[in-house]
KELUMLUM-899920 format. One record per atom (N, C-alpha, C): residue number from 1; atom name; residue in one letter; z, y, x. Coordinates in Angstrom, 2 decimals. Layout:
ATOM,nr,atom,rest,up,north,east
ATOM,NUM,CA,A,Z,Y,X
...
% end
This chain:
ATOM,nr,atom,rest,up,north,east
ATOM,1,N,L,-61.13,-26.36,-3.12
ATOM,1,CA,L,-61.23,-25.19,-2.29
ATOM,1,C,L,-60.91,-23.93,-3.07
ATOM,2,N,S,-61.32,-23.87,-4.33
ATOM,2,CA,S,-61.05,-22.68,-5.13
ATOM,2,C,S,-59.56,-22.55,-5.45
ATOM,3,N,A,-58.86,-23.68,-5.54
ATOM,3,CA,A,-57.42,-23.63,-5.82
ATOM,3,C,A,-56.67,-23.06,-4.64
ATOM,4,N,S,-57.08,-23.41,-3.44
ATOM,4,CA,S,-56.41,-22.86,-2.27
ATOM,4,C,S,-56.74,-21.39,-2.09
ATOM,5,N,R,-57.93,-20.96,-2.50
ATOM,5,CA,R,-58.28,-19.55,-2.40
ATOM,5,C,R,-57.51,-18.72,-3.41
ATOM,6,N,S,-57.22,-19.26,-4.57
ATOM,6,CA,S,-56.49,-18.49,-5.57
ATOM,6,C,S,-55.04,-18.27,-5.15
ATOM,7,N,A,-54.47,-19.18,-4.38
ATOM,7,CA,A,-53.10,-19.03,-3.93
ATOM,7,C,A,-53.01,-18.16,-2.69
ATOM,8,N,R,-54.14,-17.97,-2.00
ATOM,8,CA,R,-54.15,-17.18,-0.78
ATOM,8,C,R,-55.30,-16.18,-0.89
ATOM,9,N,S,-55.10,-15.02,-0.32
ATOM,9,CA,S,-56.20,-14.07,-0.26
ATOM,9,C,S,-56.63,-13.93,1.19
ATOM,10,N,V,-57.90,-13.70,1.37
ATOM,10,CA,V,-58.47,-13.63,2.71
ATOM,10,C,V,-58.91,-12.20,2.97
ATOM,11,N,Y,-58.50,-11.68,4.12
ATOM,11,CA,Y,-58.90,-10.33,4.52
ATOM,11,C,Y,-59.32,-10.39,5.97
ATOM,12,N,R,-60.58,-10.10,6.23
ATOM,12,CA,R,-61.15,-10.08,7.57
ATOM,12,C,R,-60.83,-11.37,8.35
ATOM,13,N,G,-60.91,-12.42,7.69
ATOM,13,CA,G,-60.73,-13.69,8.35
ATOM,13,C,G,-59.29,-14.18,8.40
ATOM,14,N,F,-58.33,-13.33,8.00
ATOM,14,CA,F,-56.94,-13.75,7.97
ATOM,14,C,F,-56.55,-14.15,6.56
ATOM,15,N,S,-55.76,-15.17,6.46
ATOM,15,CA,S,-55.36,-15.67,5.16
ATOM,15,C,S,-53.91,-15.25,4.89
ATOM,16,N,F,-53.69,-14.62,3.73
ATOM,16,CA,F,-52.35,-14.19,3.33
ATOM,16,C,F,-51.97,-14.84,2.01
ATOM,17,N,P,-50.72,-15.26,1.86
ATOM,17,CA,P,-50.33,-15.83,0.55
ATOM,17,C,P,-50.26,-14.73,-0.49
ATOM,18,N,R,-50.66,-15.08,-1.69
ATOM,18,CA,R,-50.57,-14.11,-2.79
ATOM,18,C,R,-49.15,-14.08,-3.33
ATOM,19,N,M,-48.75,-12.92,-3.81
ATOM,19,CA,M,-47.41,-12.73,-4.34
ATOM,19,C,M,-47.35,-13.19,-5.78
ATOM,20,N,D,-46.39,-14.02,-6.09
ATOM,20,CA,D,-46.20,-14.48,-7.45
ATOM,20,C,D,-45.15,-13.58,-8.09
ATOM,21,N,L,-45.43,-12.99,-9.24
ATOM,21,CA,L,-44.50,-12.07,-9.89
ATOM,21,C,L,-43.22,-12.76,-10.34
ATOM,22,N,D,-43.29,-14.04,-10.65
ATOM,22,CA,D,-42.10,-14.77,-11.05
ATOM,22,C,D,-41.12,-14.91,-9.89
ATOM,23,N,A,-41.63,-14.91,-8.68
ATOM,23,CA,A,-40.76,-15.04,-7.51
ATOM,23,C,A,-39.92,-13.78,-7.30
ATOM,24,N,L,-40.37,-12.65,-7.83
ATOM,24,CA,L,-39.63,-11.40,-7.67
ATOM,24,C,L,-38.39,-11.32,-8.55
ATOM,25,N,S,-38.35,-12.07,-9.63
ATOM,25,CA,S,-37.23,-11.96,-10.56
ATOM,25,C,S,-35.92,-12.45,-9.94
ATOM,26,N,G,-35.97,-13.41,-9.05
ATOM,26,CA,G,-34.76,-13.95,-8.44
ATOM,26,C,G,-34.41,-13.28,-7.11
ATOM,27,N,F,-35.05,-12.18,-6.83
ATOM,27,CA,F,-34.85,-11.49,-5.54
ATOM,27,C,F,-33.46,-10.86,-5.48
ATOM,28,N,K,-32.76,-11.12,-4.39
ATOM,28,CA,K,-31.45,-10.51,-4.16
ATOM,28,C,K,-31.54,-9.70,-2.88
ATOM,29,N,D,-31.13,-8.48,-2.97
ATOM,29,CA,D,-31.19,-7.58,-1.82
ATOM,29,C,D,-30.08,-7.96,-0.84
ATOM,30,N,P,-30.41,-8.36,0.38
ATOM,30,CA,P,-29.37,-8.75,1.35
ATOM,30,C,P,-28.49,-7.57,1.78
ATOM,31,N,I,-29.05,-6.37,1.78
ATOM,31,CA,I,-28.28,-5.19,2.15
ATOM,31,C,I,-27.25,-4.88,1.07
ATOM,32,N,A,-27.66,-5.00,-0.19
ATOM,32,CA,A,-26.72,-4.74,-1.29
ATOM,32,C,A,-25.59,-5.76,-1.27
ATOM,33,N,A,-25.89,-7.01,-0.93
ATOM,33,CA,A,-24.84,-8.04,-0.86
ATOM,33,C,A,-23.84,-7.69,0.24
ATOM,34,N,L,-24.32,-7.17,1.37
ATOM,34,CA,L,-23.41,-6.76,2.44
ATOM,34,C,L,-22.54,-5.59,2.01
ATOM,35,N,D,-23.14,-4.64,1.27
ATOM,35,CA,D,-22.37,-3.50,0.77
ATOM,35,C,D,-21.27,-3.95,-0.17
ATOM,36,N,E,-21.57,-4.93,-1.03
ATOM,36,CA,E,-20.55,-5.45,-1.95
ATOM,36,C,E,-19.42,-6.13,-1.18
ATOM,37,N,E,-19.79,-6.91,-0.14
ATOM,37,CA,E,-18.77,-7.57,0.68
ATOM,37,C,E,-17.90,-6.55,1.39
ATOM,38,N,D,-18.52,-5.49,1.93
ATOM,38,CA,D,-17.75,-4.44,2.60
ATOM,38,C,D,-16.82,-3.74,1.63
ATOM,39,N,A,-17.30,-3.49,0.41
ATOM,39,CA,A,-16.46,-2.84,-0.59
ATOM,39,C,A,-15.28,-3.72,-0.96
ATOM,40,N,D,-15.53,-5.04,-1.08
ATOM,40,CA,D,-14.44,-5.97,-1.40
ATOM,40,C,D,-13.42,-6.01,-0.27
ATOM,41,N,K,-13.91,-6.06,0.99
ATOM,41,CA,K,-13.00,-6.08,2.13
ATOM,41,C,K,-12.20,-4.79,2.22
ATOM,42,N,A,-12.85,-3.66,1.96
ATOM,42,CA,A,-12.16,-2.37,2.01
ATOM,42,C,A,-11.09,-2.29,0.93
ATOM,43,N,A,-11.40,-2.79,-0.27
ATOM,43,CA,A,-10.42,-2.77,-1.36
ATOM,43,C,A,-9.24,-3.67,-1.03
ATOM,44,N,A,-9.50,-4.83,-0.44
ATOM,44,CA,A,-8.42,-5.74,-0.07
ATOM,44,C,A,-7.55,-5.13,1.03
ATOM,45,N,A,-8.17,-4.47,2.00
ATOM,45,CA,A,-7.41,-3.83,3.08
ATOM,45,C,A,-6.58,-2.68,2.54
ATOM,46,N,E,-7.14,-1.92,1.61
ATOM,46,CA,E,-6.41,-0.80,1.02
ATOM,46,C,E,-5.21,-1.29,0.22
ATOM,47,N,E,-5.40,-2.39,-0.50
ATOM,47,CA,E,-4.30,-2.97,-1.28
ATOM,47,C,E,-3.20,-3.48,-0.35
ATOM,48,N,Q,-3.61,-4.11,0.77
ATOM,48,CA,Q,-2.63,-4.61,1.72
ATOM,48,C,Q,-1.86,-3.45,2.38
ATOM,49,N,D,-2.55,-2.36,2.69
ATOM,49,CA,D,-1.89,-1.18,3.26
ATOM,49,C,D,-0.89,-0.59,2.28
ATOM,50,N,A,-1.27,-0.56,1.00
ATOM,50,CA,A,-0.36,-0.03,-0.01
ATOM,50,C,A,0.88,-0.89,-0.13
ATOM,51,N,R,0.70,-2.23,-0.06
ATOM,51,CA,R,1.86,-3.12,-0.11
ATOM,51,C,R,2.73,-2.96,1.12
ATOM,52,N,A,2.13,-2.78,2.27
ATOM,52,CA,A,2.89,-2.60,3.51
ATOM,52,C,A,3.68,-1.30,3.46
ATOM,53,N,K,3.06,-0.26,2.93
ATOM,53,CA,K,3.77,1.02,2.80
ATOM,53,C,K,4.90,0.90,1.79
ATOM,54,N,A,4.67,0.10,0.74
ATOM,54,CA,A,5.69,-0.06,-0.29
ATOM,54,C,A,6.90,-0.82,0.25
ATOM,55,N,E,6.71,-1.64,1.28
ATOM,55,CA,E,7.81,-2.43,1.83
ATOM,55,C,E,8.70,-1.61,2.75
ATOM,56,N,I,8.24,-0.46,3.20
ATOM,56,CA,I,9.02,0.35,4.14
ATOM,56,C,I,10.05,1.17,3.36
ATOM,57,N,V,11.28,1.14,3.85
ATOM,57,CA,V,12.35,1.95,3.26
ATOM,57,C,V,12.48,3.22,4.10
ATOM,58,N,H,12.46,4.36,3.42
ATOM,58,CA,H,12.58,5.66,4.09
ATOM,58,C,H,13.97,6.22,3.85
ATOM,59,N,I,14.67,6.56,4.94
ATOM,59,CA,I,15.98,7.19,4.84
ATOM,59,C,I,15.83,8.59,5.40
ATOM,60,N,R,16.07,9.59,4.55
ATOM,60,CA,R,15.87,10.98,4.94
ATOM,60,C,R,17.14,11.78,4.71
ATOM,61,N,V,17.27,12.88,5.45
ATOM,61,CA,V,18.34,13.82,5.22
ATOM,61,C,V,17.69,15.14,4.81
ATOM,62,N,Q,18.24,15.77,3.77
ATOM,62,CA,Q,17.70,17.05,3.29
ATOM,62,C,Q,18.81,18.09,3.32
ATOM,63,N,Q,18.50,19.23,3.89
ATOM,63,CA,Q,19.47,20.33,3.96
ATOM,63,C,Q,19.58,20.99,2.59
ATOM,64,N,R,20.79,21.18,2.13
ATOM,64,CA,R,20.99,21.89,0.85
ATOM,64,C,R,21.26,23.35,1.13
ATOM,65,N,N,22.50,23.74,1.24
ATOM,65,CA,N,22.83,25.13,1.54
ATOM,65,C,N,23.96,25.15,2.57
ATOM,66,N,G,23.81,25.99,3.55
ATOM,66,CA,G,24.83,26.05,4.59
ATOM,66,C,G,24.86,24.76,5.39
ATOM,67,N,R,26.04,24.17,5.48
ATOM,67,CA,R,26.20,22.92,6.23
ATOM,67,C,R,26.05,21.68,5.35
ATOM,68,N,K,25.81,21.88,4.07
ATOM,68,CA,K,25.73,20.75,3.13
ATOM,68,C,K,24.35,20.08,3.22
ATOM,69,N,C,24.34,18.74,3.16
ATOM,69,CA,C,23.07,18.01,3.15
ATOM,69,C,C,23.23,16.75,2.30
ATOM,70,N,I,22.11,16.18,1.93
ATOM,70,CA,I,22.12,14.92,1.18
ATOM,70,C,I,21.22,13.93,1.90
ATOM,71,N,T,21.54,12.66,1.76
ATOM,71,CA,T,20.74,11.58,2.32
ATOM,71,C,T,20.03,10.89,1.17
ATOM,72,N,T,18.72,10.70,1.30
ATOM,72,CA,T,17.95,10.00,0.27
ATOM,72,C,T,17.42,8.70,0.85
ATOM,73,N,V,17.44,7.65,0.02
ATOM,73,CA,V,16.94,6.33,0.41
ATOM,73,C,V,15.87,5.96,-0.60
ATOM,74,N,Q,14.64,5.82,-0.11
ATOM,74,CA,Q,13.50,5.57,-0.98
ATOM,74,C,Q,12.78,4.31,-0.53
ATOM,75,N,G,12.29,3.52,-1.49
ATOM,75,CA,G,11.47,2.36,-1.18
ATOM,75,C,G,12.20,1.03,-1.23
ATOM,76,N,L,13.43,1.04,-1.73
ATOM,76,CA,L,14.14,-0.24,-1.87
ATOM,76,C,L,13.49,-1.08,-2.96
ATOM,77,N,N,13.59,-2.38,-2.82
ATOM,77,CA,N,13.03,-3.30,-3.80
ATOM,77,C,N,13.64,-3.02,-5.17
ATOM,78,N,Q,12.78,-2.93,-6.17
ATOM,78,CA,Q,13.25,-2.61,-7.52
ATOM,78,C,Q,14.02,-3.76,-8.16
ATOM,79,N,D,13.94,-4.96,-7.57
ATOM,79,CA,D,14.70,-6.10,-8.08
ATOM,79,C,D,16.18,-6.01,-7.72
ATOM,80,N,L,16.51,-5.19,-6.71
ATOM,80,CA,L,17.90,-5.03,-6.31
ATOM,80,C,L,18.65,-4.18,-7.32
ATOM,81,N,D,19.94,-4.42,-7.43
ATOM,81,CA,D,20.78,-3.61,-8.31
ATOM,81,C,D,21.25,-2.39,-7.51
ATOM,82,N,L,20.52,-1.30,-7.65
ATOM,82,CA,L,20.78,-0.11,-6.84
ATOM,82,C,L,22.14,0.52,-7.14
ATOM,83,N,K,22.58,0.39,-8.38
ATOM,83,CA,K,23.90,0.97,-8.72
ATOM,83,C,K,25.03,0.24,-8.01
ATOM,84,N,R,24.91,-1.08,-7.89
ATOM,84,CA,R,25.94,-1.84,-7.17
ATOM,84,C,R,25.90,-1.53,-5.68
ATOM,85,N,I,24.71,-1.41,-5.12
ATOM,85,CA,I,24.57,-1.05,-3.70
ATOM,85,C,I,25.19,0.32,-3.46
ATOM,86,N,L,24.89,1.26,-4.33
ATOM,86,CA,L,25.43,2.61,-4.19
ATOM,86,C,L,26.95,2.61,-4.29
ATOM,87,N,K,27.48,1.81,-5.20
ATOM,87,CA,K,28.93,1.74,-5.38
ATOM,87,C,K,29.62,1.26,-4.09
ATOM,88,N,V,29.03,0.25,-3.44
ATOM,88,CA,V,29.63,-0.28,-2.21
ATOM,88,C,V,29.52,0.74,-1.08
ATOM,89,N,I,28.38,1.38,-0.94
ATOM,89,CA,I,28.21,2.38,0.13
ATOM,89,C,I,29.17,3.54,-0.08
ATOM,90,N,K,29.31,3.99,-1.31
ATOM,90,CA,K,30.22,5.11,-1.60
ATOM,90,C,K,31.65,4.75,-1.23
ATOM,91,N,K,32.05,3.52,-1.54
ATOM,91,CA,K,33.42,3.10,-1.26
ATOM,91,C,K,33.65,2.93,0.24
ATOM,92,N,Q,32.66,2.35,0.94
ATOM,92,CA,Q,32.82,2.10,2.38
ATOM,92,C,Q,32.83,3.39,3.19
ATOM,93,N,H,32.06,4.37,2.80
ATOM,93,CA,H,31.87,5.56,3.63
ATOM,93,C,H,32.42,6.85,3.01
ATOM,94,N,C,33.23,6.71,1.99
ATOM,94,CA,C,33.93,7.84,1.38
ATOM,94,C,C,33.00,9.01,1.08
ATOM,95,N,C,31.97,8.75,0.32
ATOM,95,CA,C,31.05,9.81,-0.08
ATOM,95,C,C,30.65,9.59,-1.53
ATOM,96,N,N,30.05,10.58,-2.12
ATOM,96,CA,N,29.58,10.46,-3.50
ATOM,96,C,N,28.07,10.24,-3.46
ATOM,97,N,G,27.53,9.77,-4.58
ATOM,97,CA,G,26.10,9.55,-4.63
ATOM,97,C,G,25.64,9.21,-6.02
ATOM,98,N,T,24.32,9.11,-6.18
ATOM,98,CA,T,23.74,8.81,-7.47
ATOM,98,C,T,22.40,8.13,-7.29
ATOM,99,N,V,21.92,7.48,-8.37
ATOM,99,CA,V,20.58,6.91,-8.39
ATOM,99,C,V,19.72,7.84,-9.23
ATOM,100,N,V,18.64,8.34,-8.63
ATOM,100,CA,V,17.75,9.27,-9.30
ATOM,100,C,V,16.44,8.56,-9.59
ATOM,101,N,D,15.95,8.68,-10.82
ATOM,101,CA,D,14.66,8.10,-11.18
ATOM,101,C,D,13.59,9.16,-10.91
ATOM,102,N,A,12.94,9.07,-9.75
ATOM,102,CA,A,11.95,10.08,-9.36
ATOM,102,C,A,10.67,9.96,-10.17
ATOM,103,N,D,10.43,8.79,-10.82
ATOM,103,CA,D,9.25,8.66,-11.67
ATOM,103,C,D,9.35,9.60,-12.86
ATOM,104,N,A,10.56,9.79,-13.37
ATOM,104,CA,A,10.75,10.67,-14.51
ATOM,104,C,A,10.46,12.12,-14.13
ATOM,105,N,E,10.66,12.45,-12.86
ATOM,105,CA,E,10.39,13.80,-12.39
ATOM,105,C,E,8.93,13.98,-12.00
ATOM,106,N,G,8.12,12.96,-12.15
ATOM,106,CA,G,6.70,13.05,-11.86
ATOM,106,C,G,6.35,12.88,-10.39
ATOM,107,N,K,7.23,12.31,-9.59
ATOM,107,CA,K,6.98,12.16,-8.16
ATOM,107,C,K,6.48,10.77,-7.78
ATOM,108,N,N,6.51,9.81,-8.72
ATOM,108,CA,N,6.02,8.45,-8.48
ATOM,108,C,N,6.62,7.80,-7.25
ATOM,109,N,M,7.93,7.93,-7.08
ATOM,109,CA,M,8.61,7.33,-5.93
ATOM,109,C,M,9.52,6.20,-6.33
ATOM,110,N,G,9.63,5.90,-7.60
ATOM,110,CA,G,10.56,4.87,-8.05
ATOM,110,C,G,11.97,5.43,-8.06
ATOM,111,N,E,12.94,4.54,-8.01
ATOM,111,CA,E,14.33,4.98,-7.99
ATOM,111,C,E,14.75,5.31,-6.56
ATOM,112,N,V,15.46,6.41,-6.41
ATOM,112,CA,V,15.88,6.90,-5.09
ATOM,112,C,V,17.40,7.02,-5.09
ATOM,113,N,L,18.02,6.52,-4.01
ATOM,113,CA,L,19.47,6.72,-3.84
ATOM,113,C,L,19.71,8.07,-3.19
ATOM,114,N,Q,20.67,8.82,-3.70
ATOM,114,CA,Q,21.07,10.08,-3.08
ATOM,114,C,Q,22.55,9.99,-2.74
ATOM,115,N,L,22.89,10.32,-1.49
ATOM,115,CA,L,24.27,10.29,-1.03
ATOM,115,C,L,24.63,11.64,-0.44
ATOM,116,N,Q,25.88,12.06,-0.62
ATOM,116,CA,Q,26.34,13.32,-0.05
ATOM,116,C,Q,26.57,13.15,1.44
ATOM,117,N,G,26.12,14.13,2.20
ATOM,117,CA,G,26.34,14.12,3.64
ATOM,117,C,G,25.24,13.37,4.38
ATOM,118,N,D,25.32,13.40,5.69
ATOM,118,CA,D,24.35,12.71,6.53
ATOM,118,C,D,24.81,11.26,6.71
ATOM,119,N,Q,24.29,10.37,5.91
ATOM,119,CA,Q,24.69,8.96,5.89
ATOM,119,C,Q,23.57,8.05,6.40
ATOM,120,N,R,22.63,8.59,7.16
ATOM,120,CA,R,21.46,7.79,7.60
ATOM,120,C,R,21.87,6.56,8.38
ATOM,121,N,A,22.71,6.72,9.37
ATOM,121,CA,A,23.13,5.58,10.21
ATOM,121,C,A,23.93,4.57,9.39
ATOM,122,N,N,24.79,5.07,8.51
ATOM,122,CA,N,25.61,4.18,7.68
ATOM,122,C,N,24.75,3.34,6.73
ATOM,123,N,V,23.75,3.99,6.10
ATOM,123,CA,V,22.89,3.27,5.15
ATOM,123,C,V,22.04,2.26,5.90
ATOM,124,N,N,21.51,2.65,7.05
ATOM,124,CA,N,20.70,1.73,7.85
ATOM,124,C,N,21.52,0.50,8.23
ATOM,125,N,K,22.72,0.71,8.73
ATOM,125,CA,K,23.60,-0.39,9.13
ATOM,125,C,K,23.93,-1.28,7.92
ATOM,126,N,F,24.20,-0.67,6.77
ATOM,126,CA,F,24.53,-1.43,5.57
ATOM,126,C,F,23.35,-2.32,5.14
ATOM,127,N,L,22.14,-1.76,5.13
ATOM,127,CA,L,20.97,-2.53,4.69
ATOM,127,C,L,20.67,-3.70,5.63
ATOM,128,N,V,20.83,-3.47,6.93
ATOM,128,CA,V,20.55,-4.53,7.91
ATOM,128,C,V,21.65,-5.58,7.91
ATOM,129,N,D,22.92,-5.15,7.89
ATOM,129,CA,D,24.04,-6.09,7.93
ATOM,129,C,D,24.08,-7.01,6.71
ATOM,130,N,N,23.74,-6.48,5.55
ATOM,130,CA,N,23.76,-7.27,4.32
ATOM,130,C,N,22.42,-7.95,4.03
ATOM,131,N,E,21.48,-7.85,5.00
ATOM,131,CA,E,20.17,-8.49,4.90
ATOM,131,C,E,19.42,-8.11,3.64
ATOM,132,N,L,19.55,-6.84,3.24
ATOM,132,CA,L,18.82,-6.35,2.08
ATOM,132,C,L,17.40,-5.93,2.47
ATOM,133,N,H,17.23,-5.58,3.76
ATOM,133,CA,H,15.91,-5.17,4.25
ATOM,133,C,H,15.87,-5.39,5.76
ATOM,134,N,P,14.73,-5.83,6.31
ATOM,134,CA,P,14.65,-6.03,7.76
ATOM,134,C,P,14.67,-4.70,8.51
ATOM,135,N,A,15.24,-4.72,9.69
ATOM,135,CA,A,15.42,-3.49,10.47
ATOM,135,C,A,14.09,-2.86,10.87
ATOM,136,N,D,13.06,-3.67,11.10
ATOM,136,CA,D,11.78,-3.10,11.53
ATOM,136,C,D,11.01,-2.44,10.39
ATOM,137,N,K,11.45,-2.62,9.16
ATOM,137,CA,K,10.81,-2.01,8.01
ATOM,137,C,K,11.61,-0.83,7.45
ATOM,138,N,I,12.56,-0.31,8.23
ATOM,138,CA,I,13.35,0.85,7.83
ATOM,138,C,I,12.96,2.01,8.72
ATOM,139,N,K,12.58,3.11,8.11
ATOM,139,CA,K,12.19,4.31,8.85
ATOM,139,C,K,13.20,5.40,8.58
ATOM,140,N,I,13.84,5.89,9.65
ATOM,140,CA,I,14.83,6.95,9.52
ATOM,140,C,I,14.15,8.27,9.91
ATOM,141,N,H,14.15,9.22,9.00
ATOM,141,CA,H,13.50,10.50,9.22
ATOM,141,C,H,14.55,11.55,9.57
ATOM,142,N,G,14.12,12.60,10.22
ATOM,142,CA,G,15.01,13.72,10.51
ATOM,142,C,G,15.55,13.67,11.92
ATOM,143,N,H,16.23,14.69,12.27
ATOM,143,CA,H,16.78,14.80,13.62
ATOM,143,C,H,18.23,14.34,13.63
ATOM,144,N,G,18.77,14.19,14.80
ATOM,144,CA,G,20.19,13.87,14.91
ATOM,144,C,G,20.44,12.58,15.48
% end
């Protein structure tokens, strides 16, 4: 009888189990575990969003001075030979262009193709026809 009383305490006729301090050492907070899971899910979703954004190719036109403009192509896969792509586009569409390393300029955009004139439609058609990038992952910016 004394052994059962030592494991339980009695208060006004109700019996309560006594707390063992050793049982507290293995305690895991269920709320903290949920917070960790949410943080992991959020990090995974953020990483997936970053990859999805990285897969999109942006074709923009920028006004220089007067009627002059340049077309920039950003977000192409770095495994592609951008100089060869540029060479073919320049020859097909009779324009000049260059590959600019925007990372060196501190813009963290990777390598960007620059072409003289408004070549948005031509570049889009070239990328889709040669299967360098899917059409639904190409975003054309600007008016026209």
